[in-house]
C-alpha positions as CSV (number, residue, x, y, z in Angstrom):
1,M,90.3,248.1,291.9
2,N,89.3,247.6,295.6
3,R,92.8,248.5,296.7
4,I,92.6,251.7,294.6
5,L,89.3,252.7,296.3
6,A,90.8,251.9,299.7
7,T,93.8,254.1,299.0
8,L,91.5,257.0,297.9
9,L,89.4,256.6,301.0
10,L,92.4,256.6,303.4
11,L,94.2,259.5,301.7
12,P,92.7,262.4,303.7
13,L,93.7,260.7,306.9
14,T,97.3,260.4,305.7
15,L,97.7,264.0,304.4
16,C,96.8,265.7,307.6
17,A,100.2,264.6,309.0
18,A,102.1,267.0,306.9
19,D,102.0,270.0,309.3
20,K,103.5,268.0,312.3
21,T,107.0,268.3,313.5
22,T,108.6,264.9,313.3
23,A,112.1,263.6,314.3
24,I,113.1,260.5,312.4
25,K,115.9,258.4,313.9
26,A,117.8,255.4,312.6
27,A,121.1,253.7,313.0
28,R,122.5,255.2,309.8
29,L,122.0,258.0,307.2
30,F,123.1,258.6,303.6
31,D,122.5,262.2,302.6
32,G,122.6,261.7,298.8
33,K,126.0,263.3,298.2
34,S,128.6,262.0,300.7
35,D,131.0,259.2,299.9
36,H,129.8,257.1,302.9
37,V,126.9,256.2,305.0
38,V,127.2,257.9,308.5
39,S,126.0,257.0,312.0
40,P,123.7,257.7,313.7
41,G,120.9,259.1,311.5
42,L,118.6,261.9,312.6
43,I,116.3,264.2,310.5
44,V,113.8,266.7,311.8
45,V,110.9,267.5,309.6
46,S,108.3,270.3,309.8
47,G,105.9,271.8,307.3
48,G,106.8,269.3,304.7
49,K,110.5,270.3,304.7
50,I,113.7,269.2,306.4
51,V,114.6,271.6,309.2
52,G,117.6,269.7,310.6
53,V,119.9,266.8,309.7
54,G,122.6,265.0,311.7
55,P,123.3,263.9,315.3
56,G,123.7,267.5,316.6
57,T,120.2,268.5,315.5
58,A,118.0,269.6,318.3
59,I,114.6,267.8,318.6
60,P,111.9,270.4,319.3
61,A,109.7,269.9,322.3
62,G,106.5,268.1,321.4
63,A,107.9,266.6,318.2
64,E,106.7,263.1,317.2
65,I,109.7,260.8,317.3
66,L,109.9,257.9,314.8
67,D,112.7,255.5,315.7
68,L,113.3,253.2,312.8
69,G,116.1,251.2,314.5
70,D,118.7,249.3,312.6
71,A,118.0,251.0,309.3
72,T,119.5,253.6,306.9
73,L,117.7,256.9,306.1
74,L,118.0,257.9,302.5
75,P,116.7,260.7,300.3
76,G,113.5,259.8,298.4
77,L,114.6,257.6,295.5
78,M,114.0,258.6,291.9
79,D,113.4,256.8,288.6
80,A,114.2,258.9,285.5
81,H,112.6,256.6,283.0
82,T,109.1,255.3,283.7
83,H,105.8,254.6,281.9
84,L,103.3,254.6,284.7
85,S,100.3,254.7,282.4
86,D,101.4,251.5,280.7
87,P,100.3,248.2,282.3
88,Y,102.9,245.4,282.4
89,T,102.0,242.2,280.5
90,P,104.3,239.4,279.5
91,D,102.2,238.7,276.4
92,Y,102.9,241.3,273.7
93,R,99.5,240.5,272.0
94,N,97.6,241.5,275.2
95,A,99.6,244.8,275.3
96,E,98.4,245.7,271.8
97,L,94.8,244.7,272.5
98,D,94.8,246.7,275.7
99,L,95.3,249.9,273.7
100,L,92.3,249.0,271.6
101,K,89.9,247.5,274.2
102,K,90.1,249.7,277.3
103,T,88.7,253.2,277.5
104,V,91.0,256.1,278.5
105,A,89.2,256.4,281.8
106,E,89.7,252.7,282.6
107,R,93.4,252.9,281.7
108,A,93.9,256.0,283.9
109,L,92.2,254.4,286.9
110,L,94.2,251.2,286.5
111,A,97.4,253.3,286.3
112,T,96.8,254.6,289.8
113,E,97.8,251.2,291.0
114,N,101.1,251.7,289.3
115,T,101.7,255.1,291.0
116,R,100.8,253.6,294.4
117,K,103.2,250.6,293.9
118,T,106.0,252.9,292.8
119,L,105.7,255.3,295.8
120,M,105.5,252.4,298.3
121,K,108.8,251.1,297.0
122,G,110.5,254.4,298.0
123,I,110.4,256.1,294.6
124,T,109.2,259.6,295.5
125,T,110.0,261.2,292.1
126,V,109.8,259.9,288.6
127,R,110.3,261.2,285.1
128,D,107.6,259.7,282.9
129,V,108.9,259.5,279.3
130,G,105.9,258.7,277.1
131,S,102.2,258.2,277.5
132,E,99.0,258.4,275.5
133,D,95.8,260.3,275.7
134,F,97.4,262.7,278.3
135,I,97.1,260.0,281.0
136,D,100.5,261.0,282.4
137,V,99.3,264.6,282.8
138,G,96.2,263.5,284.6
139,L,98.1,261.3,286.9
140,R,100.6,264.1,287.7
141,N,97.9,266.6,288.4
142,A,95.8,264.2,290.5
143,I,98.9,263.4,292.6
144,N,99.8,267.0,293.0
145,A,96.2,267.8,294.1
146,G,96.3,265.0,296.7
147,K,93.6,263.0,295.0
148,I,95.6,259.8,294.4
149,V,98.8,258.3,295.9
150,G,101.9,258.4,293.9
151,P,105.4,259.8,293.3
152,R,106.1,263.4,292.1
153,M,105.8,263.1,288.3
154,L,107.6,265.0,285.6
155,V,105.8,264.1,282.4
156,S,106.5,264.3,278.7
157,V,103.0,263.9,277.1
158,H,104.0,262.2,273.7
159,A,107.5,260.9,272.9
160,L,108.5,262.5,269.6
161,G,109.7,260.5,266.7
162,S,109.5,259.9,263.0
163,T,106.8,258.3,260.8
164,G,107.0,254.5,261.2
165,G,109.6,254.8,264.0
166,H,109.7,253.6,267.5
167,C,107.6,256.6,268.8
168,D,104.9,256.3,266.0
169,P,101.8,255.0,267.9
170,S,100.2,253.6,264.7
171,A,103.3,251.7,263.5
172,G,102.5,248.0,263.1
173,F,98.8,248.6,262.7
174,K,96.9,248.5,259.4
175,P,96.5,251.9,257.6
176,G,93.5,253.8,258.8
177,I,92.8,251.8,261.9
178,F,92.9,255.0,264.0
179,G,91.1,257.0,261.4
180,R,94.1,259.0,260.1
181,E,97.8,259.0,259.8
182,S,99.8,259.9,262.9
183,G,100.9,263.5,263.1
184,I,102.3,266.2,265.4
185,E,99.4,265.8,267.9
186,D,100.6,262.1,268.2
187,G,104.3,263.0,268.5
188,V,105.2,262.1,264.9
189,I,107.5,264.6,263.1
190,N,109.2,264.7,259.7
191,S,111.0,268.0,259.6
192,P,112.8,270.6,261.8
193,D,109.7,272.8,261.7
194,E,107.5,269.9,262.8
195,A,109.9,269.1,265.6
196,R,109.5,272.6,266.9
197,Q,105.7,272.4,266.5
198,A,105.6,269.1,268.4
199,V,107.7,270.5,271.2
200,R,105.3,273.4,271.5
201,F,102.3,271.2,271.3
202,N,103.6,269.0,274.2
203,I,104.4,271.9,276.4
204,K,101.1,273.5,275.6
205,H,99.4,270.4,277.0
206,G,101.5,270.0,280.1
207,A,104.9,268.5,279.3
208,D,107.6,269.0,281.9
209,V,110.2,267.3,279.8
210,I,110.6,266.5,276.1
211,K,111.4,262.9,275.1
212,T,112.4,261.8,271.6
213,C,113.2,258.6,269.8
214,A,116.5,259.1,268.1
215,T,116.8,255.5,267.0
216,G,114.7,252.4,266.5
217,G,113.5,250.3,269.5
218,V,113.1,246.8,270.7
219,L,109.3,246.6,271.2
220,S,108.3,248.3,268.0
221,L,107.4,246.2,264.9
222,T,108.4,248.3,262.0
223,D,112.1,249.3,262.6
224,D,115.5,248.0,263.3
225,V,116.7,248.6,266.9
226,D,119.8,250.5,266.1
227,T,118.9,252.7,263.1
228,P,118.8,256.5,263.4
229,Q,115.3,257.8,263.0
230,L,115.7,261.6,263.1
231,T,118.0,263.8,261.1
232,Q,120.6,266.0,262.7
233,A,118.6,269.0,261.7
234,E,115.4,267.6,263.3
235,L,117.2,266.8,266.6
236,D,118.9,270.2,266.6
237,A,115.5,271.9,266.2
238,L,113.8,269.7,268.8
239,V,116.5,270.3,271.5
240,D,116.9,274.0,270.7
241,E,113.1,274.6,271.0
242,A,112.8,272.6,274.2
243,H,115.8,274.3,275.9
244,A,114.5,277.7,274.8
245,L,111.2,276.9,276.6
246,R,113.2,275.7,279.6
247,R,112.5,272.0,279.3
248,K,115.0,269.2,279.7
249,T,115.3,266.6,277.0
250,A,115.8,262.9,276.8
251,A,116.6,260.6,273.8
252,H,115.7,257.0,273.5
253,A,118.8,255.8,271.6
254,H,119.9,252.3,271.2
255,G,122.2,252.8,268.2
256,A,125.4,254.9,268.2
257,T,124.6,257.0,265.1
258,G,121.3,258.3,266.4
259,A,122.8,258.8,269.9
260,K,125.7,260.9,268.5
261,R,123.2,263.1,266.6
262,A,121.3,263.6,269.8
263,I,124.5,264.4,271.8
264,R,125.6,266.9,269.2
265,A,122.2,268.5,269.4
266,G,122.7,269.0,273.2
267,I,120.4,266.3,274.5
268,D,120.4,266.1,278.3
269,S,120.2,262.3,278.6
270,I,120.6,259.2,276.5
271,E,118.2,256.3,277.4
272,H,119.1,252.7,276.9
273,G,122.3,253.1,274.8
274,S,122.6,249.4,274.0
275,F,125.0,249.9,271.0
276,L,126.9,253.0,272.0
277,D,130.4,252.9,270.6
278,D,133.6,254.5,272.1
279,E,133.1,257.7,270.2
280,A,129.6,258.1,271.5
281,L,130.7,257.4,275.1
282,D,133.6,259.9,274.7
283,M,131.1,262.5,273.4
284,M,128.8,262.0,276.4
285,K,131.7,262.4,278.8
286,A,132.8,265.6,277.0
287,H,129.3,267.1,276.8
288,G,128.2,266.0,280.3
289,T,125.4,264.0,278.9
290,Y,123.6,261.8,281.4
291,F,123.1,258.0,280.7
292,N,120.1,255.9,281.9
293,P,121.0,252.3,280.8
294,T,117.5,251.0,281.9
295,L,119.0,247.6,282.9
296,M,115.7,246.5,284.3
297,A,114.1,246.8,280.9
298,A,116.6,244.1,279.7
299,E,115.6,242.0,282.6
300,G,111.9,242.4,281.8
301,L,112.5,241.5,278.2
302,K,114.4,238.3,279.2
303,E,111.4,237.3,281.5
304,M,108.9,238.1,278.7
305,M,110.8,235.8,276.3
306,T,110.9,233.0,278.9
307,D,107.5,233.2,280.5
308,G,105.4,235.1,278.0
309,Y,105.2,235.9,274.3
310,V,106.9,238.4,272.0
311,P,106.9,238.2,268.2
312,P,110.0,236.6,266.7
313,Q,111.3,239.9,265.2
314,I,111.1,241.6,268.6
315,A,112.8,238.6,270.3
316,A,115.7,238.9,267.9
317,K,116.1,242.6,268.6
318,S,115.9,242.0,272.3
319,R,118.7,239.4,272.2
320,L,121.0,241.8,270.2
321,A,120.4,244.7,272.6
322,T,120.7,242.8,275.9
323,A,123.9,241.0,274.7
324,S,125.6,244.4,274.0
325,L,124.3,246.5,276.9
326,N,126.4,245.2,279.8
327,G,129.6,245.9,278.0
328,V,128.5,249.5,277.2
329,V,127.6,250.1,280.8
330,R,130.9,248.8,282.1
331,K,132.7,251.3,279.7
332,A,130.5,254.1,280.8
333,I,131.2,253.4,284.5
334,A,135.0,253.3,283.8
335,R,134.8,256.7,281.9
336,G,133.0,258.4,284.8
337,I,130.0,259.2,282.7
338,K,127.1,260.6,284.7
339,I,124.8,257.6,285.2
340,G,121.3,257.9,286.6
341,I,118.7,255.5,287.7
342,G,116.1,255.0,285.0
343,T,114.4,251.6,284.7
344,D,111.8,251.7,281.9
345,A,109.1,250.6,284.3
346,G,106.2,249.0,282.4
347,V,108.6,246.8,280.4
348,Y,108.9,244.9,283.7
349,P,106.3,244.8,286.5
350,H,105.8,248.1,288.2
351,G,107.2,248.2,291.8
352,R,110.5,246.4,291.0
353,N,112.3,249.7,290.2
354,T,114.9,249.4,293.0
355,E,116.4,246.2,291.4
356,E,118.2,248.6,289.0
357,Y,120.7,249.4,291.8
358,H,122.2,245.9,292.1
359,L,122.3,245.5,288.3
360,L,124.6,248.6,288.1
361,V,126.7,247.4,291.1
362,D,127.0,244.0,289.4
363,L,128.6,245.8,286.4
364,G,131.2,247.6,288.5
365,M,129.6,250.6,290.0
366,K,130.3,251.2,293.7
367,P,127.3,250.9,295.9
368,I,127.6,254.4,297.2
369,D,127.7,255.7,293.6
370,A,124.6,253.7,292.8
371,L,122.8,255.4,295.7
372,K,123.9,258.8,294.4
373,A,122.6,257.8,290.9
374,G,119.1,257.3,292.2
375,T,119.1,260.5,294.4
376,S,121.4,263.5,293.8
377,V,122.4,262.5,290.2
378,D,118.8,262.0,289.1
379,A,117.8,265.2,290.8
380,Q,120.5,267.1,288.8
381,L,119.3,265.5,285.6
382,L,115.7,266.3,286.3
383,G,116.5,269.9,287.2
384,I,115.1,269.7,290.7
385,A,118.3,269.5,292.8
386,D,117.4,272.7,294.5
387,R,114.3,271.0,296.0
388,T,115.1,267.4,296.6
389,G,117.6,264.6,295.9
390,T,119.7,265.1,299.1
391,L,118.9,265.3,302.8
392,E,119.6,268.9,303.6
393,T,118.0,271.7,305.6
394,G,115.4,273.5,303.6
395,K,114.7,270.8,301.1
396,L,111.5,268.8,300.7
397,A,111.1,266.1,303.2
398,D,111.4,263.2,300.8
399,I,112.8,260.5,303.0
400,V,112.9,256.7,302.8
401,A,114.5,254.0,305.0
402,C,115.7,250.5,304.3
403,P,116.9,247.9,306.8
404,G,120.6,247.4,307.3
405,N,123.4,249.2,305.4
406,P,123.0,249.6,301.6
407,E,126.6,250.6,301.3
408,Q,127.5,247.1,302.4
409,N,124.7,245.4,300.6
410,I,123.0,247.4,297.8
411,R,120.1,245.0,297.7
412,Q,118.8,246.5,300.9
413,V,117.3,249.3,298.9
414,E,114.9,246.7,297.5
415,K,113.4,246.4,301.1
416,V,112.4,250.0,301.7
417,F,109.9,250.0,304.6
418,F,109.5,253.7,305.4
419,V,108.3,256.3,302.8
420,M,107.8,260.0,303.4
421,K,107.1,262.5,300.7
422,E,106.9,266.2,301.5
423,G,106.5,265.4,305.2
424,V,103.7,262.9,304.7
425,V,104.3,259.3,305.8
426,Y,102.8,256.9,303.3
427,R,104.5,253.8,304.6
428,N,106.0,252.8,307.9
429,G,106.7,249.1,308.3
430,A,108.5,249.8,311.6
431,E,105.2,250.5,313.4
C-alpha cells in the first residue's frame, strides 16, 4: 500500500510533462506495421501526440531530447485479455476466500498496484474481460481522470454466461450464500432475450466491450472445460445486440463446439481456444475472427500446480487444456489466423504480460509478427487503430523502448525500460 500512496503523491508531478515537445532517439524503431525494425529511431512528440517519425523528422528548437541509446522504440504494447481487478494467488482456496473477506474498496485499492505494474512493463492499453462490483469501471475512470497510474482500459463489466457455467459468480458455492441466485445483473443469462438484457445492462453501467463464456473453463468448479454453455440462439442475440450498440465482443471458448457457435454468431475474438478443431480454425480464417491463445495462462496454471494448490478436478482440466493448446496455436499460425496478444493476467502474476511474446515465437510465429500482434493487430481488434497501435504522425504518443533488437531476440520486450503514454513519461530507466 505504501507504493500505491507514493504513486498517487508523485502523479501530479509526472502529468505536467504532457504539454512539452520531446524528441525521442534510439538506435532502432519498429512502427507496429512494417516487416522489419529500422535504424535509426526518432520520434517527436507534442501535446500528447506524435508529430513526426523517422530520421528525416526535424527536431523543433527548444525540444527536450531523450536519447535512449542502443534500444528499439516501439508502439505502446497491448494486452487484449486481462483481469486487473483480480489478485494473483497460487493457492486456489485463498482466491475464493479473497472474494468473501475483502471489501470492494480494499480490492479496488489493491488493484491499483496491478494497473501500475502493467503500465511499467510497457503495456499502455488493455482490454479487461471480466470483473466484479464494477471495479474495472472504477479503475478505468480513475486512470482516465489522472488519479491513478495505469494503462488505458477497455472494460467489460461482467462476463456473460449461463447458470452454473464458467461465468456464473456463485457456481461452486452453497445455495443462498450470496442471498439470491445469480441473474442478469451478475452476468448470468438463460435465453436470447436475457442475453440482450445483459448486454444492455453492461453497457448501461460502462462496458466498452462485451465478453461471454461460450464454453466451460479451467478454474471453475461446476463444469467441464470444453462443453458448450450457450445455445446458438443465445450467442446470436448477444453478439447482435452488442454490435448494434457498437461494442466489440469476445468469447472465452476452450471447446470447439462452443467456439464454432460463437464464430457463426459473428464474435470478434476467441479467447483460449485450447481444443479448437480444424473446422473451427478454418471458420476463424474465413470470418476474420481474431484469436488470443493466452499462453501465459497455461504457464500460470503449471506454476500453480507446482508451487501452489488447485483442486484435483481443476488440475485435471488444466492438464487437458495445456496439453492441447500448443498444437492448436501452431495450426493457427500456419493458417495465418489473426493472432493477438492476450495473456489472462491474474491467472499468473501481474507484470509478466510480455512473456507471451516469446511463447508465441517458440510455437513458430516470426518475432516481427509477434511484435505486430501486441501492437497493430491488438489495436485493430480493440477498434482503436485510428488512435494508437502504430508509430505514425497524428496518433497518441504511446511509446515504449526495450534494449537491443527484439526482431533478433524477442525476449528483449520483457526488458522495457522506457514507457510513455499520451506524451507522459511514466518510466525512463535510461536516465
